[in-house]
N, C-alpha and C positions, 0 to 999 in steps of 0.2 A: 729577679733583678740582683745583680752583685751588690754587696754592701758599699755604701758611699765611703770614698777615703777622704777622711777629715784630717787636713794638715794644719798644724800649730806653726804659723809664720813667726819666727823669733826676731828676724831682721836685725835692727839695732838695739833692741830692748835690753841687750846684756851690758850696754854702756861700756864696753871694752873689758868687762870684769869677768875673770874666770869663774868666781863665785856665783854671780848672778846667771851666767850662762847655764851652769850645772842646775841651779834652782829652777830656771825656767823650763829645762828638760824635765825635771822632775814633775813640776807644776802641769805641763802639757800631758804627762803620762796619766797623773792622778784625775786630770779632767775629762779623760776617755778619748784623747786624740789617736789617731792611727799613725801619726808621723810628726816629725819636726822639720822644719826648713830652715837652713843656714843660708848666710849670704857671704860668698868668698870673693874678697878683693883686697888688695893693698893700695894704701893712699897714694904712693908714688907711682904706681902703675896706672891707677884710674884718673888721676888728675895731676895737674902743675900746681906749684906752690901759691900761684896768684889766683887760683880759683876760690870762689867763695867757701865752698864746702870742703876744702883741702883739710883744714884743721879738724874739722868734725870727722872726716875719714881717718884721719891720723889717730884721734882720740878712741874711735871705735874698733881700731885694728886689733885683731887677736892673732897671736903667733901660731905656727904650725903644730908646736908641741901640744897646745891646748886643744886645737881642733881634733888632733889624733886621739886624744883622751876622751873629747865630748862624743866622737863617733862610737867609741866603745861604751860609754855610759849610755847613750840612747838605745843602743843594742840591748844592754842589760835591763832596760826598762821596756822592752819589747815594742820599741818605736822604729818605724822606718825612717830612714834619713833622706830627704831631698835637699839639693843644694842649687842656689842661684849662682851663677858664674858670670862675672862682670869684666874680667880683664885677663891678661896673659898670666899673672900670679895666680889667679883662680883657676885657669886651665890646667896649669902644672900641679896644682894641689889635686884636681879632679882625676888627673892621670895617676898620681901617687896613690891616691885612696880609693879608687873607683870600686874596688872589690867590697869595700865596707859601705857603699851608698847605693840606694834603691834606684834613684833616679835623678835627673837634673831639670831644673828649670831654666828655659831660655827667656829672660825678661824681655818686654817690648822694645826697650831700648838697646838690646842686644842683637835683635834680628837682623840688623843691617851688617853685623860682623860675620862675613862667610868664614873667616878664620876660627872665631871661637865656635861656631856652629859645626864646621867641619871636624874639629878636635873633640867635641862632645859626641857626635854622630859616631865617630870612630870607636868609642868606648862601649858602644852597643847596649845602652841602658835606655830604659823608658824616658820619654822627653815630655815636659810640659811646656807647650809653647804659648808665651804670653802675647796676645793678640789684641789687648785693650788699646784703643787709639789707632789701630791700623785699618786701613781701607780694605774693601774686598780683594782688589787687584793685587795688593801688597800681600795679603794673606795667600792668595793663590800662589804668588811668586814664591813665597817661603815654603809653602807645601810642595811645589814643583822641585825646589832644591833638595828637600828632604826625600822626596821619591827617587831622584836620580841617584842619591847617595844610598838608596835601600834602606831608609830608616821608616819602619813601618808602626811601631810602638809609639803613638804621639796623641796626646790630649791638648785640645785647644782651651786655653785658659782665658776667660774674659773677665774684665773687671775695668770700671772707669778709673782712669788715672788721675784722681783727684784725692786729696788727703786733708780731712775727711771728704768723702763723697757726698754732695747734696742729694736728697731724696729725688728730685727732678732730674737728676743726671743718671740714676742707677741703670735705667733701661734695661730690664730683664728680657725683654722681647729680643734683644741682640743675642741671647743665648740660643733661641729657637732659629734664628736667621743662620748663626755660625754652624748650628748642627747639620745644616744642607752642604756643608763642605765635605760631610761624609766621614768625620772623625768624632770621637768621643769630646764632650765638653765639660768644662769645669768653671767655677766661679771663684774670683779672687775678690773679697768683699772689703771695702775701705769706708763703710758707713760709720757715721759718728757714734763712738762706743757709748757716749752718754744717752743716746737715743734707744727706746725699747726695740725699734726696727733692728738694731745691730745684732740681735740675737735671733730675730724671725726671718730677716732677709735671706740668710743662707738655706733656710728651710723652703722658702719660696723658690730659690734658685735650684734646690733639689727637684721640686715638683716640676720645674721647667726643663728638667732634663740633665742636671749636673751630675756628674759620677764622681767629681772631686770638688771639695770645698776647701778653700785656703783662707785662714782667718788669723789676724794678728793676735798675740797674747803678750800680756805685760805682768809684772808683778804687783804694781801699784800705780793706777792711772792718775791718781791724785797728784803724784809726783811730777807729772808732766815731762817725763824724760823723752828720750829719742823713740819716735814711732809710737807714741802713746795714743794719739788721736783717734785711730781706728781699732785699738787693740782691747780685747776683753781680758779681765782678771780671770784667774782660774775658775772661780765659782760661777761666773758668767759663761765662760767657754764650756763648762760642764753642762749648763742648762741648754745652751745651744746644741750640743751633741745629743742630749737627751731627746730634744724636739726633733732632731733630724732622723733619729732612730725610730721614734714614733710614727714620723711621716712614712718611713720606709714600710713599717708594718701595715 
């Protein structure tokens, strides 16, 4: 079997700080991740000023110059780069830097945007398709759209969209069901990082057939910053990686 791809999801853990973003990339590499994943969006493209999360989006925003440097820094650390694209600003960034990017993730919230999907498909990169929270007929519709656009390198990413996810909501059997669509499957885990299961659950997902594991990483969970609830610190992330590699053997 091919080696499981383990992606360190940085999300908003950088808090809009270039120094923290760089440190997270370094920590991900040291913890044994194969890749990092960034989220690209701009506050005034993604939301209107009266939206509850607008100020948070603005605080977390990182400008193009920094992302350009971080793409190079990730490569220097032998990491693949995957990017979540959420809006038209992210699409333009993807088109500018696609040669330095391994692939794109289309989050569950973006699957309804034919514009974003078409633009990313046109870049001819591997896609991770977030299908957590989607019904079978909706997944079939999205896959049909990809087939019409002749996009073949697709992995279906399952993960319960709750932060953190309750154990009774994880439903790993869903992975086995999604495999019936005929595409590789992956697992995006959001288990409470304070629980021991947060390290073991991705191992179970591998055994259930996941070829991609996506897990949040943070510098210090005790600070309770952005996206901390399901994020592992680097030493925990490294333990998870070791267990997945043992499971592969």
